[in-house]
C-alpha positions as MATLAB code, in Angstrom:
seq = 'MDTKEAISVNKSLLELFGCELSSEFYDYYGQSLLNLISPGDQARVKEEFTDFVESAVDEERFRGDCQILTADARTFN';
ca = [
       5.774   -5.639   -0.273;
       4.212   -9.018    0.801;
       5.827   -9.099    4.203;
       3.882   -9.857    7.377;
       5.067   -6.962    9.147;
       2.277   -4.682   10.611;
       1.537   -1.407    8.816;
       1.975    1.189   11.465;
      -1.522    3.190   11.454;
      -2.058    6.673   12.703;
      -5.117    9.087   12.545;
      -3.902   10.681    9.178;
      -3.611    7.257    7.557;
      -6.998    6.283    8.800;
      -8.552    9.450    7.427;
      -6.739    8.928    4.132;
      -7.928    5.572    3.611;
     -11.556    6.183    4.875;
     -11.415    4.059    8.059;
     -12.473    5.001   11.650;
     -10.590    2.638   13.563;
      -7.201    0.593   13.197;
      -9.179   -2.388   13.427;
     -11.264   -1.454   10.489;
      -8.050   -0.508    8.668;
      -6.584   -3.973    9.236;
      -9.754   -5.868    8.461;
      -9.966   -4.218    5.171;
      -6.058   -4.069    4.212;
      -4.470   -6.828    6.342;
      -0.900   -6.640    6.844;
       0.471   -6.260    3.352;
       1.183   -2.900    1.679;
       0.194   -4.385   -1.500;
      -3.266   -4.460   -0.495;
      -3.300   -0.504   -0.013;
      -2.802   -0.556   -3.909;
      -5.758   -0.711   -6.345;
      -6.428   -4.424   -7.543;
      -5.925   -3.359  -11.248;
      -2.390   -1.945  -10.333;
      -1.052   -4.572   -7.858;
       0.479   -7.111  -10.298;
       2.202   -4.375  -12.273;
       3.659   -2.442   -9.013;
       4.799   -5.793   -7.437;
       6.877   -6.549  -10.525;
       8.237   -3.094  -10.832;
       9.180   -3.105   -7.036;
      10.849   -6.579   -7.237;
      12.774   -5.273  -10.247;
      13.758   -2.159   -8.156;
      14.825   -4.056   -5.251;
      17.025   -6.115   -7.329;
      18.961   -3.072   -8.811;
      18.550   -0.243   -6.346;
      21.534    1.308   -4.896;
      21.746    2.536   -1.439;
      19.285    5.036   -0.141;
      17.610    4.917   -3.391;
      13.704    5.004   -3.050;
      11.141    3.434   -4.906;
       8.562    5.513   -6.787;
       5.790    3.558   -8.304;
       2.782    4.970  -10.200;
      -0.569    3.522   -9.054;
      -3.734    4.077   -7.889;
      -4.780    3.615   -3.998;
      -8.101    2.176   -3.149;
      -9.688    3.435    0.014;
     -12.196    1.462    2.405;
     -15.168    3.700    1.084;
     -14.294    2.871   -2.666;
     -12.530    6.133   -3.533;
      -9.299    5.839   -5.645;
      -6.647    8.209   -5.987;
      -2.915    8.553   -7.213;
];
């Protein structure tokens, strides 16, 4: 979740997060998936994800419940 791998941004993601350009998205969110999560949920989701990674079996997917914060200050689940 805190990796420095670039988040791949496409038009749909830009629209969803309220950004017009990829550069605007990266200025707002940086390179971390954790930055996409509303600040009030970040610590909890990071802990849940860490616990999941330690116990996950092959091809199991993480399903977290959190709010996403858009660049234009909207939140959604």
